N, C-alpha and C positions, 0 to 999 in steps of 0.2 A: 667638417663632416655635416653638410647641410641637411641631409635626410635625418640624421640623429637629432639635430637642433629642432627641426620642424616637428618631429615626433614628440620630443620632450616638452615643447612649448604648446603643443596642441593645435598647431596651424595646419588644419587638414587640407586646405586648398593648396598651400605651398607643398605639402607632402605629396599630394596627387600630381601636381605639376612636375615635381622632381622625379617621381616614378615614371611618368609618361616621357620625360626627357631622357630616360635611360639610366638613372642613378641605381647603383647596386642595392637591391632591396634588403639583402642580408649582410651588408658590409658591417664589419666589426670595428669597435674603437679599441683603445689600448687595454681596456678591461674585458675585452671579448664580448662586449654588449652590442646587440643589433638594434636597429630602429624600433623593432617590436618590443624589445626589452625596455627601451626608454619610454615608449608610449604607455606600456603597461605599468611601469613604476610611477609615472606621473598621473595615471588615471584618466587618460584621454581615450575614451571608448570609441569615438568616431575615428580617430587615427588607427587604433587597434583594428577596427573592422576594415578600414581602407587597406591596411597592410595585409591582412588575412586574405581579402578579396583579390589583392594583387599577386598573391602567391608567396607571401613571406613564410619562412619555415617556422612553424609554431613550436617545433620540438628543439630548436636550437638552444644551447645552454651557454651561459656566461661562465665566469670564474666560479669555482666551487660548485659547478653544476646547477647554478641558479637559472631556473626557467622563467619565462614571462609570467607564469602563474605564481611563482614564488615572489617575484618582485611586486606583483599586484596585491598579493595576500599580506605582505609586509606592511603595505600602506592602507590596507582596508578597502580596496577598490572593488566592491561587490560586482558592479556591472561589467567591469573588465574581466573579472574571474568568470562570470557567466559566459561572456563571449568566447573566452579561451577554452573553457570546458565544452561548450557547444561546438567549437571548432575541432575538438578531438583530443585536447590535453587530458591526461589522467589525473584525477583528483588526489590520488595517493602517491604521486611521483615525489621522489626525495632528492635533496641536495647531497653533495659529497659528505656532509656532516649528518646525514640521515634525517633532516628536517623536512616535513611536508607542509603544505599550505595551511592546514588546520592549526598546526603548531605555531606557525608564524602569526596567524590571526589571533590565536588564543593568547600568545605572549604579549601582543600589543593591545589586547582588550577590545578588538573589533567584534562586538557582540553580534551584529546583524550578519556579518560575513561568517562568523562561527556557526550561527544557526543555518545559514544557507549551505555551507560546506557539509554540515551534518546531514541535511536533507539530500545532498548529492552523494551520500554514502561515503563520506570521508571516514577513515579508520580512526575511531576515537581512542583506540588502545595502542596505536603505533608509537614506537619509541625511537628517539634519535640515538646517536652514537654514545651519548652519555646516559642512556636508559631513562630519559625523561619523556613522559607522555604530554599531550596537550594540557591535560588537567594539572600536571606537575608544573608546567610553565606558566599557567594562568595566574594572574593576581586579582583581576576584576571579579567581583562576587557574582555578577550576572553571567559572566562567561563560565565561571566554575559551575554554577547551577545548571546551565545549559549542557555542559559536558557531562556532568554527573547524571543528569536525566537521560542523556543519550546512552551512557554506559549501562545504567539500570534497565533501559528499554531493550538494549541489545541482549542483556542477560535474560530478560523476561520472554524474549522472542524464541528462546530455545524451549522445545517441548519434547517430552519423552513418549515414544510410541509404545504399542503393545509388546513389542519384542525387546524393549529396553533401550533401543537405539535412540540417540538424540538427533533431532532434525530441526530445521527452521520452522517457525510458526507459519511463515508464509506458505511453505509447502503443505503443511497440515491444513491450513485454511483452504488452499486450492483443492486438496483432496476432498475436504468436506463440501465445498461448493459443487464439485463435480458429482458427488454422491447425491446431494440434494437436488441438483438439476436432473439427474437420472431418475430419481423418484418422481419428480414433477412430470417428467416426460412420460413415464409409465402411467401416471395417474390420469393423463389426458387420453389414454387409449381405452376405448369402450370395450370392456370384457364382460361377457354374459355370465350368469350363474352356472356353476358346475351341475352335472346331472343329479347328484344327491340333493343339492340345494334346491334345484327346480322341483324335485319330487316332494320335498318337505314343504315348499311354498304351496304346491298344489293341494296337499293334505290340509294345510292350515286354511287355505281358501275354502275347501269343502266344509270343514268344521264351522268356519265363520258363517258360510251361507246357510248351513243347517240350523245353527243357532238363531240366525236372523229370521228364517222361515218360521221357527217355533214361536219366536217372540211376536212375529206379525200375526200368526194364527191365533195366539192367545189374546192379542189386542182386539181382534175382530170378533171373538166369541161373545155372544150375548151375556150380559151380567147375570141374568136369572139362571142360565145354564151353568155358569161358573159356581154360583151359590149352591146349586143342586149337587154338583160334584163334591164340593167341600163337605156338605152335610153327609153324603154317602160315605166319604172317607172317615168321618167321625164315628158313624154307626159301625163301620167295620172295626174300628179300634175298640169300641165298647164290647162288641161281640167277642173279640179275641180275649179281652180282659175277663169276661164272664166265664168263658170256656176254661181258662186257666185257673 
């Protein structure tokens, strides 16, 4: 099976030549593996991309429902997993034994792939047929820490609304962003003062103007005249005191 051999060995030129010559792109070997499975398992991303571009069935499964993503995750091939996910494979797809890509990567200690799959929304709480999660299967401390952080983060992302209903933090944040954007939009609209406010502002302006005029008049009055007024006021006070 020349196409399988080229895919397993990473011989992309030979692979393309065989495809162009009419080789069956989804032909299976005795283990029901296709050339895409072989290229994914071996980590040859160029061959994976060439097969995808040529129309290989990305959803084909080998024995035990092993997909190309599962083969790649077993071996820790991050770039191959990226290519397959971008092509349309589901990150949480499972084998017949209930194992997903994250569990394969966690069990083998592929920390970078574990982190990548978490970012691609792999289900950190998914269990296989034996009830084991990725954290249960992990032995590498860095992998355990990454999985535990993801589990804690998923728990923290739950928020309780006013009615007591639990929703995703992302939805709550989106609602908050929308409300803030609404407020900013209204803040940009020029709104004049209401009638009562305009009246109050007019009265305040009149009082301010009157006070200003009195102050200006007092400042312009001759000093001798101001002294005379003060003296008269004191005399008035004394007369009032004598009368009483």
